[in-house]
Structures are given as C-alpha cells and as structure tokens.
C-alpha positions, 0 to 999 in steps of 0.5 A: 322462284326457281323451276322446282318451286314454280312447278310445285306451286302450280300443283299446289294451286288446286286446293289440295296439298301437292307432293313430289311423288318421291316425297309424300309424307307417311302421315299425309291424308287424302285427298292430295296430288302427287306429281313427277318432277324432272328438269330439262333445258330450253326447247325440250319437251317432257311427258310427265304425270300427276296423280289425284288421290281421294279416299271415296266410294265414288270417282266424282271428286277425282274427276271434278279435280281432274277437270279443274286442272284441265280447265286451268291448263286450257286448250293452248296450255298454261305458261308458268314463269320462274326465274330465268324462264318458264314452263309451258304446260300442255294436256297430254294424251290420254288426258286421264285414267282411273287406277284402282288400288289393289290393297284398298277399294276406297282409294281413287287415283286419277292419273293425268298426263301432261307435256311440259316444255321449257321456255328459257 
C-alpha cells in the first residue's frame, strides 16, 4: 500500500467515511472526517489537521470521536506502515478545537491537530 492509501486507510478506520479535504463529494452526508494530505521524505515532520463533521445540536458525538482518535494515536504516537516505510502519527498542540459553521448552526466541526513524521 502506498503512502496516500495508507494515510487514507488510517482516517477511514474510525467508523466514519473519510475524505481528503480537497475531494469531499457534493453528495456526502455527515458525519464524516476530512483530512489534509501532504507527502514528504524521511525524517521530516509535518503539522497537519483533520476535521470531524457532525450535524447535531450537541458537541457530544464530535468530542467522543476526537477522543477515540486520540486514544488510537496514544501517548507515544501510532506507526502506520506503507510500502517502503511508515508514518509516525503523533498528537499535535492544541489537540482539538471546536469550530462553528457560519451558515448552519447545526454543523459541529472539531479540528484536530497532528504531527506526521515519515520513517522511510
């Protein structure tokens, strides 16, 4: 599995459909996850974000999903292998923040910050 497929599989591993933030289908239905996708070389670290999207009057589901992802990454990070190397995904700072949607009060978006290091 190449880098892009392995990274996409990581985000799809949380029970929600996950999309590269630049390719969310027009007909997508919340809840879902969007993520930044960037590639780099060995021993380089990137600060990236992912967003958890729910349509709700409460933040509960979004917070629970962010906590699920935090637990999967763990205190020491999570190694995600791919053909020829691996990602080391670590929690970023701040971990998460809530964002309101200006055009729709029922949209709950939680942005999570991660750091990805390439281990080729």
